[in-house]
Backbone bond lengths (Angstrom), bond angles and torsions (degrees), N, CA, C in turn:
res aa  C-N    CA-C-N  psi(-1)  N-CA   C-N-CA  omega(-1)  CA-C   N-CA-C  phi
1 M - - - 1.441 - - 1.514 109.67 -
2 T 1.315 115.83 154.04 1.458 119.73 -179.03 1.519 110.11 -95.82
3 T 1.316 115.24 177.24 1.457 119.65 176.51 1.518 110.85 -102.53
4 D 1.319 118.70 16.41 1.457 123.11 179.69 1.522 109.67 -79.10
5 T 1.336 117.07 102.99 1.464 120.28 -179.19 1.525 111.85 -83.18
6 H 1.318 117.62 -0.90 1.455 120.50 -179.21 1.515 111.37 -108.25
7 A 1.326 117.97 25.43 1.463 121.63 177.08 1.521 108.54 -65.33
8 P 1.330 117.76 146.74 1.466 119.88 -179.44 1.522 110.73 -62.28
9 L 1.329 116.04 142.58 1.453 120.59 -179.65 1.519 112.09 -71.79
10 D 1.339 118.10 -16.19 1.460 121.47 179.83 1.527 111.74 -102.41
11 A 1.326 117.33 25.28 1.465 122.03 -178.75 1.529 109.63 -63.72
12 P 1.339 117.55 151.32 1.455 121.02 -178.08 1.522 112.37 -65.02
13 V 1.321 115.21 152.01 1.457 122.68 179.18 1.516 108.13 -117.30
14 T 1.319 116.96 138.35 1.463 120.88 177.72 1.521 109.84 -83.88
15 H 1.314 117.00 160.48 1.460 122.17 179.27 1.519 109.60 -129.19
16 S 1.321 116.80 145.65 1.452 121.33 177.90 1.519 109.51 -149.31
17 E 1.310 116.33 -171.83 1.451 122.32 -175.86 1.533 113.22 -77.06
18 T 1.327 119.04 -27.65 1.453 120.35 -176.38 1.517 110.82 -96.38
19 P 1.349 117.48 140.58 1.470 120.64 -176.03 1.524 114.10 -56.47
20 E 1.348 118.60 -43.21 1.463 119.40 -178.18 1.522 110.93 -64.01
21 D 1.345 117.09 -39.39 1.462 120.18 178.79 1.518 111.47 -67.59
22 E 1.329 117.84 -27.96 1.461 120.04 177.76 1.515 110.82 -65.33
23 L 1.322 117.28 -29.87 1.463 121.46 -179.73 1.515 112.60 -86.31
24 R 1.334 117.51 -18.17 1.458 121.68 -174.98 1.533 109.80 -73.40
25 P 1.350 119.21 127.26 1.460 121.61 178.53 1.523 111.31 -65.89
26 S 1.311 115.43 153.54 1.461 118.75 178.17 1.515 109.69 -66.79
27 A 1.311 116.36 156.02 1.462 122.11 -175.55 1.522 110.89 -56.33
28 G 1.318 115.42 135.62 1.447 120.89 174.93 1.516 114.95 86.77
29 T 1.335 118.60 0.31 1.455 118.64 -177.18 1.518 113.23 -96.28
30 H 1.327 117.85 -22.23 1.458 120.00 -177.43 1.516 110.33 -142.93
31 D 1.283 115.24 156.99 1.457 122.39 177.42 1.525 108.60 -96.80
32 A 1.311 116.38 157.60 1.461 121.07 179.22 1.525 111.40 -59.91
33 E 1.322 118.78 -22.91 1.457 121.13 179.66 1.528 113.01 -85.31
34 V 1.303 118.68 -0.01 1.463 121.47 179.27 1.522 110.01 -86.92
35 I 1.320 116.54 -44.01 1.453 120.58 175.90 1.520 108.89 -130.53
36 A 1.321 115.24 159.38 1.465 121.66 174.42 1.523 106.74 -136.96
37 W 1.322 116.62 126.66 1.460 121.75 178.76 1.519 109.46 -71.44
38 F 1.334 117.10 144.76 1.458 121.29 -178.09 1.524 111.97 -51.18
39 G 1.321 117.91 -42.01 1.462 121.52 -177.83 1.513 114.01 -68.84
40 E 1.319 117.59 -9.95 1.466 122.04 -177.25 1.525 113.16 -102.60
41 V 1.342 117.98 -2.08 1.468 119.88 -176.36 1.532 110.53 -120.66
42 S 1.318 114.29 159.05 1.464 121.05 178.57 1.525 108.57 -144.65
43 R 1.319 115.26 -174.74 1.469 118.89 179.82 1.529 112.29 -63.94
44 D 1.320 116.96 -16.61 1.464 120.40 176.77 1.524 112.36 -74.47
45 D 1.338 117.53 -8.53 1.464 122.15 -176.49 1.533 113.47 -105.50
46 V 1.325 117.64 17.91 1.471 120.84 -176.36 1.527 111.72 -55.37
47 A 1.319 118.72 -43.07 1.469 120.95 -179.08 1.525 111.50 -63.89
48 R 1.320 117.08 -30.19 1.464 121.27 -176.79 1.527 112.89 -88.04
49 V 1.347 117.51 -35.01 1.468 119.83 -173.60 1.519 113.63 -124.60
50 G 1.332 118.19 0.68 1.451 120.97 -179.28 1.525 112.42 81.35
51 G 1.304 115.29 167.47 1.455 121.09 -177.34 1.518 113.85 -66.09
52 K 1.317 116.79 -44.71 1.463 119.62 -179.07 1.527 110.96 -64.30
53 G 1.323 117.76 -43.42 1.461 121.34 178.30 1.516 111.72 -62.25
54 A 1.341 115.86 -43.50 1.461 120.18 179.29 1.528 110.95 -63.84
55 N 1.330 116.88 -40.90 1.462 120.19 178.68 1.524 111.74 -65.49
56 L 1.328 117.79 -39.63 1.463 120.09 176.34 1.522 110.55 -63.62
57 G 1.319 117.12 -36.12 1.454 120.98 175.48 1.516 111.71 -64.22
58 E 1.323 116.87 -43.13 1.464 120.72 178.64 1.529 110.82 -62.89
59 L 1.331 117.09 -43.10 1.469 120.81 178.81 1.522 111.13 -63.12
60 T 1.331 116.28 -41.56 1.463 121.07 178.75 1.520 110.37 -63.40
61 R 1.330 116.44 -46.74 1.470 120.93 -179.01 1.528 111.60 -64.86
62 A 1.335 116.56 -27.32 1.466 120.39 178.97 1.531 111.70 -79.61
63 G 1.338 116.72 -5.82 1.457 120.26 178.18 1.514 114.60 86.39
64 L 1.322 117.30 11.12 1.466 120.53 177.90 1.524 110.05 -75.11
65 P 1.327 117.93 156.24 1.467 120.59 -176.08 1.534 113.10 -73.55
66 V 1.308 116.36 87.18 1.464 123.49 176.82 1.522 107.25 -111.05
67 P 1.335 118.29 126.49 1.470 119.04 178.09 1.526 110.47 -58.02
68 P 1.335 117.87 147.29 1.472 119.88 177.58 1.526 109.72 -57.89
69 G 1.296 116.20 138.77 1.452 118.10 179.80 1.514 112.79 -175.20
70 F 1.318 114.42 -175.85 1.458 121.34 -177.60 1.503 109.54 -143.84
71 V 1.308 115.07 167.28 1.453 122.49 176.06 1.525 107.62 -122.54
72 V 1.312 116.48 142.05 1.470 121.50 174.27 1.524 106.53 -77.82
73 T 1.313 116.75 129.13 1.463 120.52 -177.05 1.526 111.40 -73.31
74 A 1.321 114.27 160.45 1.462 120.24 177.74 1.521 111.02 -60.79
75 S 1.340 117.55 -38.75 1.467 119.79 -179.72 1.528 110.81 -66.07
76 A 1.329 117.92 -35.51 1.467 120.74 177.70 1.526 110.72 -68.15
77 Y 1.317 116.33 -39.78 1.464 120.90 177.87 1.525 110.16 -61.27
78 L 1.329 116.85 -46.08 1.464 120.48 179.73 1.526 111.30 -66.25
79 L 1.330 117.38 -36.52 1.459 121.47 176.49 1.530 110.29 -62.24
80 A 1.325 116.82 -43.21 1.466 120.74 178.32 1.529 110.77 -63.85
81 L 1.329 117.03 -41.24 1.475 120.02 176.74 1.524 110.68 -60.32
82 D 1.336 116.48 -42.63 1.461 120.76 -179.87 1.525 111.22 -65.96
83 Q 1.329 117.28 -44.31 1.466 120.90 -178.57 1.525 111.58 -63.90
84 A 1.319 116.88 -32.42 1.462 120.78 179.62 1.529 112.30 -87.08
85 G 1.337 117.37 -9.66 1.454 121.25 -177.67 1.517 112.78 78.86
86 T 1.307 116.87 8.64 1.462 121.63 -175.97 1.521 112.49 -71.24
87 R 1.312 117.91 -38.91 1.460 119.37 -178.12 1.522 110.43 -62.85
88 Q 1.324 116.86 -41.49 1.466 121.03 177.93 1.531 110.00 -63.02
89 E 1.326 116.52 -40.29 1.466 121.13 178.96 1.527 110.91 -64.50
90 L 1.314 117.78 -39.03 1.461 121.96 -179.82 1.519 112.53 -68.98
91 R 1.319 117.47 -23.27 1.463 121.02 179.47 1.528 112.66 -77.43
92 R 1.319 116.77 -19.32 1.472 120.36 179.51 1.519 110.30 -75.91
93 P 1.323 117.02 142.21 1.466 119.20 176.94 1.523 110.10 -65.28
94 P 1.310 116.92 147.74 1.468 119.75 179.30 1.533 110.67 -65.10
95 T 1.307 115.93 151.73 1.471 120.83 178.14 1.527 108.28 -117.00
96 G 1.308 115.16 152.19 1.455 120.68 174.56 1.519 114.72 90.06
97 A 1.293 118.35 -16.58 1.462 120.76 178.66 1.518 108.31 -132.30
98 P 1.325 116.29 148.54 1.470 118.22 178.55 1.524 110.04 -61.09
99 F 1.309 115.99 141.23 1.457 121.76 -178.35 1.515 109.44 -118.24
100 R 1.303 116.33 124.94 1.462 121.26 177.51 1.515 108.78 -109.81
101 S 1.303 116.47 133.19 1.472 118.72 179.88 1.504 111.66 -99.04
């Protein structure tokens, strides 16, 4: 994987015979900080992958039957918000209705 955190979100995905490989993006399309595979995260990664992602990682590492998968990282989520202009929009006060702070 590359370190390009600005790869397009609609980049092509490769396909193979194994389920985990079917989910893995093709080389050069995503950075390691965009997704994290369940087997690569633990409860120490809550800030990076959230509670649910960290718990799925713990279950996977414990050998419980968790389907192969990944979690979108917090940094990738914020990057997507920035690219769409959504984070800036969310920072503006609401209009049309009274706002209490």
